[in-house]
N, CA, C and O atoms as a MOPAC input file, in Angstrom:
PM7 MOZYME 1SCF
protein

 N    147.87400 1    91.86700 1    -1.56000 1
 C    147.61400 1    92.58700 1    -2.79200 1
 C    148.86200 1    92.45000 1    -3.67100 1
 O    149.98200 1    92.67300 1    -3.21000 1
 N    148.66600 1    92.09400 1    -4.89900 1
 C    149.80800 1    91.89300 1    -5.79400 1
 C    150.07600 1    93.15300 1    -6.61500 1
 O    149.28000 1    94.09300 1    -6.62900 1
 N    151.20000 1    93.14200 1    -7.28500 1
 C    151.59400 1    94.28300 1    -8.10900 1
 C    150.65600 1    94.44400 1    -9.29400 1
 O    150.46500 1    95.55900 1    -9.78000 1
 N    150.07300 1    93.36200 1    -9.76200 1
 C    149.18400 1    93.41300 1   -10.91700 1
 C    147.80200 1    93.96200 1   -10.57300 1
 O    147.03900 1    94.32000 1   -11.47100 1
 N    147.47900 1    94.03000 1    -9.30800 1
 C    146.17900 1    94.54400 1    -8.88500 1
 C    146.10200 1    96.04200 1    -9.19200 1
 O    147.03300 1    96.77700 1    -8.86100 1
 N    145.01200 1    96.51600 1    -9.81900 1
 C    144.92000 1    97.94500 1   -10.15900 1
 C    144.84500 1    98.85300 1    -8.92700 1
 O    145.09400 1   100.05400 1    -9.03800 1
 N    144.51100 1    98.31000 1    -7.77000 1
 C    144.45900 1    99.12600 1    -6.55800 1
 C    145.81600 1    99.27800 1    -5.88500 1
 O    145.95200 1   100.02300 1    -4.91400 1
 N    146.83200 1    98.56600 1    -6.40500 1
 C    148.16100 1    98.59700 1    -5.79800 1
 C    148.82600 1    99.95000 1    -6.04800 1
 O    148.90100 1   100.42900 1    -7.17900 1
 N    149.29300 1   100.53400 1    -4.99000 1
 C    150.03700 1   101.78700 1    -5.09000 1
 C    151.40800 1   101.53300 1    -4.50000 1
 O    151.54500 1   101.11600 1    -3.35000 1
 N    152.42200 1   101.79400 1    -5.31300 1
 C    153.77800 1   101.53900 1    -4.85100 1
 C    154.15300 1   102.55900 1    -3.78400 1
 O    153.90900 1   103.75600 1    -3.94000 1
 N    154.74500 1   102.07400 1    -2.70300 1
 C    155.19200 1   102.95000 1    -1.62700 1
 C    156.44400 1   103.70000 1    -2.02800 1
 O    156.99800 1   103.48400 1    -3.10500 1
 N    156.88000 1   104.58100 1    -1.15100 1
 C    158.07200 1   105.36200 1    -1.45200 1
 C    159.29100 1   104.45200 1    -1.46700 1
 O    159.32500 1   103.42800 1    -0.78500 1
 N    160.26900 1   104.83000 1    -2.23700 1
 C    161.47800 1   104.02800 1    -2.37700 1
 C    162.52000 1   104.39300 1    -1.34000 1
 O    163.59600 1   103.79700 1    -1.32100 1
 N    162.23400 1   105.35300 1    -0.47800 1
 C    163.19500 1   105.73800 1     0.53500 1
 C    164.06400 1   106.89900 1     0.12500 1
 O    164.94500 1   107.30200 1     0.88400 1
 N    163.84900 1   107.43900 1    -1.03200 1
 C    164.64900 1   108.56000 1    -1.49500 1
 C    163.90700 1   109.85500 1    -1.19500 1
 O    162.68800 1   109.92200 1    -1.35200 1
 N    164.60100 1   110.84200 1    -0.78400 1
 C    163.98500 1   112.14300 1    -0.56100 1
 C    164.05400 1   112.55800 1     0.88800 1
 O    164.78700 1   111.97800 1     1.68900 1
 N    163.27700 1   113.57200 1     1.21000 1
 C    163.31500 1   114.17700 1     2.53900 1
 C    162.76300 1   113.22500 1     3.59300 1
 O    163.23600 1   113.24100 1     4.72900 1
 N    161.79300 1   112.41100 1     3.25800 1
 C    161.20000 1   111.51500 1     4.24100 1
 C    162.00500 1   110.22800 1     4.42700 1
 O    161.56800 1   109.33000 1     5.14600 1
 N    163.16000 1   110.12800 1     3.79500 1
 C    164.01900 1   108.96800 1     3.97000 1
 C    164.53700 1   108.94700 1     5.40900 1
 O    165.09400 1   109.94700 1     5.86400 1
 N    164.37100 1   107.84100 1     6.13800 1
 C    164.81400 1   107.80100 1     7.53300 1
 C    166.31500 1   108.02400 1     7.69900 1
 O    166.73800 1   108.62700 1     8.68500 1
 N    167.12300 1   107.54900 1     6.75800 1
 C    168.56700 1   107.73700 1     6.87500 1
 C    168.93000 1   109.21600 1     6.75000 1
 O    169.75600 1   109.72000 1     7.51000 1
 N    168.31400 1   109.91000 1     5.79300 1
 C    168.59500 1   111.33600 1     5.62400 1
 C    168.10400 1   112.13000 1     6.82300 1
 O    168.77500 1   113.06200 1     7.26500 1
 N    166.94600 1   111.77300 1     7.35000 1
 C    166.42000 1   112.48700 1     8.51300 1
 C    167.27400 1   112.23300 1     9.74900 1
 O    167.45900 1   113.13800 1    10.56200 1
 N    167.80000 1   111.01600 1     9.90700 1
 C    168.63500 1   110.70000 1    11.06300 1
 C    169.94600 1   111.47700 1    11.01500 1
 O    170.37500 1   112.03400 1    12.02600 1
 N    170.57600 1   111.51800 1     9.86400 1
 C    171.83200 1   112.25300 1     9.72700 1
 C    171.58900 1   113.75500 1     9.89900 1
 O    172.37200 1   114.43700 1    10.56100 1
 N    170.51700 1   114.26900 1     9.31200 1
 C    170.19800 1   115.69400 1     9.46400 1
 C    169.91700 1   116.03300 1    10.92100 1
 O    170.31000 1   117.09800 1    11.39700 1
 N    169.24800 1   115.14800 1    11.62500 1
 C    168.97300 1   115.37600 1    13.04100 1
 C    170.25400 1   115.44300 1    13.85200 1
 O    170.41300 1   116.32300 1    14.69800 1
 N    171.17000 1   114.51500 1    13.59700 1
 C    172.42300 1   114.50900 1    14.34200 1
 C    173.25300 1   115.75500 1    14.04200 1
 O    173.85500 1   116.32900 1    14.94900 1
 N    173.29100 1   116.17200 1    12.79300 1
 C    174.05500 1   117.36700 1    12.42700 1
 C    173.43500 1   118.61400 1    13.04900 1
 O    174.14700 1   119.44200 1    13.61900 1
 N    172.11900 1   118.75400 1    12.94300 1
 C    171.46100 1   119.92500 1    13.51900 1
 C    171.58100 1   119.95800 1    15.03700 1
 O    171.74600 1   121.02800 1    15.62300 1
 N    171.50200 1   118.80400 1    15.67200 1
 C    171.63400 1   118.76400 1    17.12200 1
 C    173.04400 1   119.10000 1    17.56600 1
 O    173.23100 1   119.76300 1    18.58600 1
 N    174.03700 1   118.65000 1    16.81400 1
 C    175.41300 1   118.98200 1    17.14900 1
 C    175.66400 1   120.47700 1    16.99200 1
 O    176.33300 1   121.08400 1    17.82800 1
 N    175.13700 1   121.06800 1    15.93800 1
 C    175.27200 1   122.51700 1    15.76600 1
 C    174.52000 1   123.27500 1    16.85000 1
 O    174.98100 1   124.31700 1    17.31400 1
 N    173.38500 1   122.76500 1    17.24800 1
 C    172.62000 1   123.40500 1    18.30600 1
 C    173.32300 1   123.27900 1    19.65100 1
 O    173.26300 1   124.19500 1    20.47200 1
 N    173.98200 1   122.16300 1    19.87800 1
 C    174.72200 1   121.97200 1    21.12600 1
 C    175.85900 1   122.97600 1    21.22600 1
 O    176.12300 1   123.51500 1    22.30100 1
 N    176.52700 1   123.22900 1    20.11500 1
 C    177.61600 1   124.19700 1    20.11300 1
 C    177.14800 1   125.63600 1    20.01300 1
 O    177.94600 1   126.55400 1    20.20500 1
 N    175.88300 1   125.85300 1    19.71900 1
 C    175.38000 1   127.20800 1    19.57100 1
 C    175.94000 1   127.89600 1    18.34400 1
 O    176.16800 1   129.10600 1    18.36100 1
 N    176.16300 1   127.14900 1    17.28800 1
 C    176.79100 1   127.68900 1    16.09100 1
 C    175.75400 1   128.08700 1    15.04700 1
 O    174.69000 1   127.47700 1    14.93400 1
 N    176.08200 1   129.09300 1    14.31300 1
 C    175.30500 1   129.46200 1    13.14600 1
 C    173.90500 1   129.96400 1    13.44400 1
 O    173.69100 1   130.74600 1    14.37100 1
 N    172.98000 1   129.51200 1    12.66300 1
 C    171.61300 1   129.99500 1    12.73700 1
 C    170.81200 1   129.37000 1    13.87000 1
 O    169.68600 1   129.79700 1    14.12400 1
 N    171.35900 1   128.37200 1    14.55700 1
 C    170.62700 1   127.68700 1    15.61700 1
 C    170.88200 1   128.27800 1    16.99400 1
 O    170.46300 1   127.70500 1    18.00000 1
 N    171.56400 1   129.41800 1    17.05500 1
 C    171.91400 1   130.02300 1    18.33200 1
 C    170.72500 1   130.67300 1    19.00500 1
 O    170.56500 1   130.53800 1    20.21800 1
 N    169.90100 1   131.36000 1    18.27500 1
 C    168.75200 1   132.04700 1    18.84400 1
 C    169.00200 1   133.52000 1    19.04500 1
 O    168.08700 1   134.32700 1    18.87700 1
 N    170.22700 1   133.89800 1    19.40200 1
 C    170.51800 1   135.30700 1    19.65100 1
 C    170.55600 1   136.11900 1    18.36300 1
 O    170.34100 1   137.33100 1    18.37900 1
 N    170.82400 1   135.45800 1    17.26800 1
 C    170.85800 1   136.14800 1    15.98000 1
 C    169.49800 1   136.74300 1    15.63100 1
 O    169.42400 1   137.78300 1    14.97600 1
 N    168.44100 1   136.09800 1    16.05900 1
 C    167.08900 1   136.53800 1    15.73100 1
 C    166.50300 1   137.46200 1    16.79300 1
 O    165.72100 1   138.35800 1    16.47300 1
 N    166.87400 1   137.25100 1    18.05500 1
 C    166.19300 1   137.92700 1    19.16100 1
 C    166.86600 1   139.23200 1    19.55900 1
 O    166.18400 1   140.23100 1    19.78700 1
 N    168.18200 1   139.24000 1    19.64500 1
 C    168.87700 1   140.39900 1    20.18600 1
 C    168.64000 1   141.69100 1    19.39700 1
 O    168.49600 1   142.73900 1    20.02800 1
 N    168.59100 1   141.68500 1    18.06400 1
 C    168.27600 1   142.94900 1    17.37800 1
 C    166.86500 1   143.46300 1    17.67300 1
 O    166.61500 1   144.66500 1    17.58500 1
 N    165.95200 1   142.57000 1    18.01900 1
 C    164.57100 1   142.98900 1    18.29400 1
 C    164.36700 1   143.46700 1    19.72700 1
 O    163.36800 1   144.12300 1    20.02200 1
 N    165.29700 1   143.14900 1    20.61700 1
 C    165.12400 1   143.49200 1    22.03300 1
 C    166.17800 1   144.48000 1    22.52200 1
 O    166.56900 1   144.43300 1    23.68800 1
 N    166.63800 1   145.36400 1    21.66100 1
 C    167.66300 1   146.31800 1    22.06500 1
 C    167.13800 1   147.33800 1    23.06600 1
 O    167.89900 1   147.80900 1    23.91100 1
 N    165.86500 1   147.69000 1    22.99400 1
 C    165.29900 1   148.70500 1    23.87200 1
 C    164.71500 1   148.11800 1    25.14800 1
 O    164.13500 1   148.85200 1    25.94800 1
 N    164.85100 1   146.82400 1    25.35500 1
 C    164.31300 1   146.15800 1    26.53500 1
 C    165.39600 1   146.03700 1    27.60200 1
 O    166.53800 1   146.44700 1    27.39700 1
 N    165.02300 1   145.47700 1    28.72200 1
 C    165.99800 1   145.19100 1    29.77700 1
 C    167.01400 1   144.18000 1    29.25100 1
 O    166.68300 1   143.37800 1    28.37700 1
 N    168.25700 1   144.20300 1    29.77300 1
 C    169.30100 1   143.33600 1    29.21100 1
 C    168.98800 1   141.84600 1    29.28300 1
 O    169.36600 1   141.09800 1    28.38200 1
 N    168.31500 1   141.40700 1    30.31900 1
 C    168.09100 1   139.96800 1    30.44700 1
 C    166.95000 1   139.46600 1    29.57700 1
 O    166.81500 1   138.25700 1    29.39000 1
 N    166.13100 1   140.35200 1    29.04300 1
 C    165.01000 1   139.91900 1    28.19500 1
 C    165.52700 1   139.26000 1    26.92100 1
 O    165.07300 1   138.18100 1    26.54200 1
 N    166.47200 1   139.91100 1    26.27000 1
 C    167.04000 1   139.33500 1    25.05000 1
 C    167.79100 1   138.05100 1    25.31200 1
 O    167.73500 1   137.11900 1    24.51000 1
 N    168.50100 1   137.99400 1    26.44100 1
 C    169.25200 1   136.79200 1    26.78700 1
 C    168.32100 1   135.61200 1    27.03600 1
 O    168.57400 1   134.50000 1    26.57200 1
 N    167.25500 1   135.86200 1    27.76200 1
 C    166.30100 1   134.79000 1    28.06500 1
 C    165.58700 1   134.32900 1    26.79800 1
 O    165.45000 1   133.12900 1    26.56500 1
 N    165.13800 1   135.26500 1    25.98900 1
 C    164.43900 1   134.87800 1    24.76400 1
 C    165.35700 1   134.15900 1    23.78200 1
 O    164.92700 1   133.22600 1    23.10400 1
 N    166.61400 1   134.58200 1    23.69800 1
 C    167.56200 1   133.90500 1    22.80500 1
 C    167.83000 1   132.48000 1    23.28400 1
 O    167.91100 1   131.56000 1    22.47100 1
 N    167.96800 1   132.29100 1    24.58400 1
 C    168.18600 1   130.94400 1    25.11300 1
 C    166.99200 1   130.04200 1    24.89600 1
 O    167.14400 1   128.86800 1    24.55900 1
 N    165.80300 1   130.59000 1    25.09000 1
 C    164.59500 1   129.79200 1    24.88200 1
 C    164.41700 1   129.43300 1    23.41300 1
 O    163.98900 1   128.32500 1    23.08900 1
 N    164.74600 1   130.37100 1    22.52100 1
 C    164.64300 1   130.07900 1    21.09600 1
 C    165.67400 1   129.03400 1    20.67700 1
 O    165.37400 1   128.16900 1    19.85400 1
 N    166.88300 1   129.10100 1    21.23200 1
 C    167.89000 1   128.08300 1    20.95200 1
 C    167.45200 1   126.71000 1    21.43600 1
 O    167.68700 1   125.70600 1    20.76400 1
 N    166.80900 1   126.66300 1    22.61300 1
 C    166.29300 1   125.38700 1    23.12700 1
 C    165.16500 1   124.87000 1    22.23200 1
 O    165.04500 1   123.66300 1    22.02300 1
 N    164.35100 1   125.76400 1    21.71100 1
 C    163.27300 1   125.36200 1    20.81400 1
 C    163.82600 1   124.79700 1    19.50600 1
 O    163.28000 1   123.83400 1    18.96600 1
 N    164.90900 1   125.39200 1    18.99400 1
 C    165.54800 1   124.84500 1    17.78900 1
 C    166.09000 1   123.44400 1    18.05000 1
 O    165.99500 1   122.57000 1    17.18900 1
 N    166.66000 1   123.22700 1    19.24100 1
 C    167.16800 1   121.89600 1    19.58000 1
 C    166.02000 1   120.89300 1    19.68700 1
 O    166.15800 1   119.73900 1    19.28000 1
 N    164.89300 1   121.33400 1    20.23300 1
 C    163.73500 1   120.43400 1    20.31000 1
 C    163.19200 1   120.08900 1    18.92700 1
 O    162.73000 1   118.97100 1    18.70100 1
 N    163.24500 1   121.04100 1    18.00700 1
 C    162.78400 1   120.75600 1    16.64800 1
 C    163.68100 1   119.71400 1    15.98800 1
 O    163.19300 1   118.82600 1    15.28900 1
 N    164.98200 1   119.81800 1    16.20500 1
 C    165.89600 1   118.81200 1    15.65500 1
 C    165.69200 1   117.45900 1    16.33100 1
 O    165.85300 1   116.41600 1    15.69800 1
 N    165.33800 1   117.47500 1    17.61200 1
 C    165.03100 1   116.21300 1    18.29500 1
 C    163.77600 1   115.57900 1    17.70200 1
 O    163.69600 1   114.35800 1    17.56800 1
 N    162.81800 1   116.39400 1    17.35500 1
 C    161.62000 1   115.88200 1    16.68500 1
 C    161.95500 1   115.22700 1    15.35900 1
 O    161.33600 1   114.23500 1    14.97500 1
 N    162.93500 1   115.78100 1    14.66100 1
 C    163.38400 1   115.17400 1    13.41100 1
 C    164.02100 1   113.80900 1    13.67800 1
 O    163.84000 1   112.87800 1    12.89300 1
 N    164.75900 1   113.68700 1    14.77100 1
 C    165.34800 1   112.39900 1    15.13600 1
 C    164.29200 1   111.36900 1    15.50100 1
 O    164.40600 1   110.20200 1    15.12900 1
 N    163.26000 1   111.79500 1    16.23100 1
 C    162.16400 1   110.88300 1    16.58600 1
 C    161.42600 1   110.44500 1    15.32300 1
 O    161.04500 1   109.28300 1    15.18400 1
 N    161.23100 1   111.38300 1    14.41500 1
 C    160.59800 1   111.05500 1    13.12700 1
 C    161.41200 1   110.00300 1    12.38300 1
 O    160.85300 1   109.05000 1    11.84000 1
 N    162.73600 1   110.17600 1    12.35600 1
 C    163.59100 1   109.22000 1    11.64600 1
 C    163.56100 1   107.85800 1    12.32000 1
 O    163.56200 1   106.83100 1    11.64000 1
 N    163.53600 1   107.83500 1    13.63300 1
 C    163.50500 1   106.55100 1    14.35300 1
 C    162.19800 1   105.81100 1    14.09500 1
 O    162.19000 1   104.59200 1    13.92400 1
 N    161.11200 1   106.54200 1    14.06800 1
 C    159.81000 1   105.88900 1    13.84200 1
 C    159.62200 1   105.44800 1    12.40000 1
 O    158.89700 1   104.48900 1    12.13500 1
 N    160.26400 1   106.13300 1    11.46900 1
 C    160.11500 1   105.79100 1    10.05900 1
 C    161.09600 1   104.72400 1     9.59700 1
 O    161.02500 1   104.27800 1     8.45200 1
 N    162.01400 1   104.30600 1    10.46900 1
 C    163.00000 1   103.29200 1    10.07200 1
 C    162.30000 1   101.96100 1     9.82000 1
 O    161.45100 1   101.53000 1    10.60000 1
 N    162.66800 1   101.33000 1     8.72800 1
 C    162.08700 1   100.05800 1     8.32500 1
 C    163.04000 1    98.93000 1     8.70800 1
 O    164.23400 1    99.16700 1     8.89300 1
 N    162.53000 1    97.71400 1     8.82800 1
 C    163.43300 1    96.58800 1     9.12800 1
 C    164.49100 1    96.36500 1     8.05100 1
 O    165.54500 1    95.79200 1     8.32700 1
 N    164.22200 1    96.80400 1     6.84900 1
 C    165.19200 1    96.63600 1     5.76800 1
 C    166.25900 1    97.70900 1     5.73200 1
 O    167.21900 1    97.58700 1     4.97100 1
 N    166.12200 1    98.75700 1     6.53200 1
 C    167.12100 1    99.81900 1     6.57700 1
 C    168.37800 1    99.32300 1     7.28000 1
 O    168.32100 1    98.37800 1     8.06700 1
 N    169.50100 1    99.95200 1     7.00200 1
 C    170.72300 1    99.58000 1     7.72700 1
 C    170.55100 1    99.80700 1     9.23500 1
 O    169.74200 1   100.63200 1     9.66000 1
 N    171.31100 1    99.07300 1    10.02100 1
 C    171.14900 1    99.15400 1    11.47500 1
 C    171.62900 1   100.48200 1    12.04700 1
 O    171.27700 1   100.82300 1    13.17600 1
 N    172.42300 1   101.23700 1    11.29300 1
 C    172.91600 1   102.50100 1    11.81600 1
 C    171.85700 1   103.59500 1    11.79500 1
 O    172.00300 1   104.59600 1    12.49700 1
 N    170.80600 1   103.43700 1    11.01800 1
 C    169.79900 1   104.50400 1    10.90000 1
 C    169.09600 1   104.77700 1    12.23300 1
 O    169.07300 1   105.93200 1    12.65800 1
 N    168.52600 1   103.78600 1    12.91100 1
 C    167.89100 1   104.11300 1    14.19100 1
 C    168.89900 1   104.51300 1    15.27200 1
 O    168.56200 1   105.26800 1    16.18300 1
 N    170.11600 1   104.01600 1    15.17400 1
 C    171.12500 1   104.38400 1    16.17500 1
 C    171.56100 1   105.84000 1    16.00800 1
 O    171.76000 1   106.54500 1    16.99800 1
 N    171.70900 1   106.28700 1    14.78000 1
 C    172.04800 1   107.69800 1    14.53300 1
 C    170.88900 1   108.58600 1    14.97100 1
 O    171.10900 1   109.66400 1    15.52300 1
 N    169.66100 1   108.14300 1    14.72800 1
 C    168.49700 1   108.91700 1    15.16900 1
 C    168.45100 1   109.01000 1    16.69100 1
 O    168.14800 1   110.06900 1    17.23900 1
 N    168.75100 1   107.90500 1    17.37800 1
 C    168.78900 1   107.92900 1    18.84200 1
 C    169.89800 1   108.83800 1    19.34500 1
 O    169.71400 1   109.56100 1    20.32400 1
 N    171.04300 1   108.80900 1    18.68400 1
 C    172.14300 1   109.69100 1    19.07500 1
 C    171.75600 1   111.14900 1    18.88300 1
 O    172.11200 1   111.99900 1    19.69900 1
 N    171.02700 1   111.44300 1    17.80700 1
 C    170.56300 1   112.81100 1    17.58300 1
 C    169.60800 1   113.27600 1    18.67000 1
 O    169.68100 1   114.42100 1    19.11500 1
 N    168.71700 1   112.40000 1    19.09600 1
 C    167.77500 1   112.75600 1    20.16100 1
 C    168.52000 1   112.95300 1    21.47500 1
 O    168.19100 1   113.86100 1    22.23800 1
 N    169.51600 1   112.12000 1    21.74900 1
 C    170.30600 1   112.26200 1    22.97500 1
 C    171.08400 1   113.57400 1    22.98500 1
 O    171.10300 1   114.28000 1    23.99400 1
 N    171.72300 1   113.89900 1    21.86900 1
 C    172.46200 1   115.15900 1    21.77700 1
 C    171.50700 1   116.33900 1    21.89600 1
 O    171.85800 1   117.35800 1    22.49000 1
 N    170.31100 1   116.21800 1    21.34200 1
 C    169.31800 1   117.29300 1    21.46000 1
 C    168.88900 1   117.48000 1    22.90100 1
 O    168.72600 1   118.61300 1    23.35400 1
 N    168.70500 1   116.39100 1    23.62900 1
 C    168.34500 1   116.51000 1    25.04800 1
 C    169.42600 1   117.21200 1    25.83900 1
 O    169.13300 1   118.05600 1    26.68500 1
 N    170.67600 1   116.86800 1    25.57000 1
 C    171.78800 1   117.53800 1    26.24000 1
 C    171.81500 1   119.01300 1    25.86300 1
 O    172.03600 1   119.87100 1    26.71700 1
 N    171.59000 1   119.31000 1    24.57700 1
 C    171.60300 1   120.70100 1    24.12600 1
 C    170.49600 1   121.51000 1    24.78400 1
 O    170.71900 1   122.65700 1    25.17000 1
 N    169.31100 1   120.93400 1    24.91700 1
 C    168.19500 1   121.65400 1    25.54000 1
 C    168.49600 1   121.93700 1    27.00600 1
 O    168.28700 1   123.05400 1    27.48100 1
 N    168.98600 1   120.92900 1    27.72300 1
 C    169.27200 1   121.12000 1    29.15200 1
 C    170.37100 1   122.16200 1    29.34400 1
 O    170.24100 1   123.05000 1    30.18700 1
 N    171.44400 1   122.06100 1    28.57500 1
 C    172.52600 1   123.03400 1    28.71500 1
 C    172.09800 1   124.43300 1    28.30800 1
 O    172.50600 1   125.41400 1    28.92800 1
 N    171.28400 1   124.52800 1    27.27800 1
 C    170.80100 1   125.84600 1    26.83400 1
 C    169.91700 1   126.48300 1    27.90000 1
 O    170.01000 1   127.68400 1    28.15000 1
 N    169.06300 1   125.68500 1    28.52600 1
 C    168.19100 1   126.22700 1    29.57700 1
 C    168.98200 1   126.60000 1    30.82800 1
 O    168.67000 1   127.59900 1    31.47500 1
 N    169.99600 1   125.81600 1    31.17700 1
 C    170.84200 1   126.16500 1    32.32600 1
 C    171.61200 1   127.44600 1    32.04400 1
 O    171.70600 1   128.31400 1    32.91200 1
 N    172.16100 1   127.57300 1    30.84600 1
 C    172.88500 1   128.79300 1    30.48800 1
 C    171.95500 1   130.00000 1    30.46200 1
 O    172.35400 1   131.09800 1    30.85100 1
 N    170.73000 1   129.80900 1    30.01100 1
 C    169.75500 1   130.90400 1    29.99300 1
 C    169.41300 1   131.34000 1    31.40700 1
 O    169.34100 1   132.53500 1    31.69200 1
 N    169.20500 1   130.39000 1    32.27800 1
 C    168.89500 1   130.71900 1    33.66800 1
 C    170.06400 1   131.42900 1    34.33900 1
 O    169.86500 1   132.40700 1    35.06000 1
 N    171.27500 1   130.94800 1    34.11000 1
 C    172.45200 1   131.57200 1    34.71500 1
 C    172.65600 1   132.98700 1    34.18900 1
 O    172.98800 1   133.89200 1    34.95400 1
 N    172.46200 1   133.18100 1    32.89600 1
 C    172.62700 1   134.51800 1    32.32100 1
 C    171.54900 1   135.46900 1    32.81300 1
 O    171.81900 1   136.64200 1    33.06800 1
 N    170.33500 1   134.96900 1    32.94600 1
 C    169.24300 1   135.83800 1    33.40300 1
 C    169.44300 1   136.25000 1    34.85600 1
 O    169.18000 1   137.39800 1    35.21400 1
 N    169.89700 1   135.34500 1    35.68200 1
 C    170.09700 1   135.67100 1    37.09700 1
 C    171.28600 1   136.59500 1    37.27300 1
 O    171.26000 1   137.47300 1    38.13500 1
 N    172.33500 1   136.41400 1    36.47000 1
 C    173.51100 1   137.26000 1    36.62400 1
 C    173.28800 1   138.66900 1    36.09400 1
 O    173.90900 1   139.61100 1    36.58500 1
 N    172.42800 1   138.83100 1    35.11800 1
 C    172.19100 1   140.14500 1    34.52100 1
 C    171.05600 1   140.87800 1    35.22900 1
 O    171.09300 1   142.10100 1    35.36700 1
 N    170.05900 1   140.14000 1    35.67200 1
 C    168.87300 1   140.76700 1    36.26000 1
 C    169.23300 1   141.38300 1    37.61100 1
 O    170.01000 1   140.82000 1    38.38200 1
 N    168.65800 1   142.53400 1    37.87300 1
 C    168.85500 1   143.20700 1    39.15400 1
 C    167.66600 1   142.86500 1    40.03700 1
 O    166.67000 1   143.58700 1    40.08600 1
 N    167.80000 1   141.74600 1    40.72900 1
 C    166.71300 1   141.29200 1    41.59100 1
 C    167.02500 1   141.72200 1    43.02600 1
 O    168.11200 1   141.44600 1    43.53300 1
 N    166.10100 1   142.38100 1    43.66400 1
 C    166.33800 1   142.96100 1    44.98100 1
 C    166.64600 1   141.94700 1    46.06300 1
 O    167.41400 1   142.25300 1    46.97600 1
 N    166.08200 1   140.75900 1    46.00100 1
 C    166.28700 1   139.80500 1    47.07500 1
 C    167.62900 1   139.08300 1    46.99600 1
 O    167.94000 1   138.28000 1    47.87600 1
 N    168.44300 1   139.35000 1    45.94900 1
 C    169.78900 1   138.78900 1    45.88500 1
 C    170.85100 1   139.78700 1    46.35100 1
 O    172.04800 1   139.52000 1    46.24600 1
 N    170.41700 1   140.91200 1    46.85500 1
 C    171.36800 1   141.93400 1    47.29900 1
 C    172.11400 1   141.45300 1    48.54400 1
 O    171.52600 1   140.81200 1    49.41600 1
 N    173.41700 1   141.76500 1    48.62500 1
 C    174.16000 1   141.34000 1    49.82300 1
 C    173.69400 1   142.09300 1    51.05400 1
 O    173.21700 1   143.22400 1    50.95500 1
 N    173.83000 1   141.47800 1    52.19600 1
 C    173.39800 1   142.08900 1    53.46000 1
 C    174.36000 1   143.11200 1    53.95500 1
 O    174.13500 1   143.71300 1    55.00500 1

């Protein structure tokens, strides 16, 4: 189909939110922040005020799970950027997207391990009592 054809619709120019380069960089930044547990991606900022009247480990577990969910959302952004990369894009775009997904995987695993450790240390489970 040529440009002169009336049915021709020009595709996106790569500018904007759906740009693979912007999505790859955003994924890497969000995953790095999620790995460090900084800012709004921590999870405890949203959960702990709502669970003040619950058992202590409820807020800890929910905050850890929410933090892991935020990391998974950023990983989804990295997968989106990797799939949207075109052959004409610079070679760093899919590599940054892959790095973002890798950092997100590490963040999810560490967040879940920390959540499990915090829940076990805070919870008063009868079968862990010393003999």
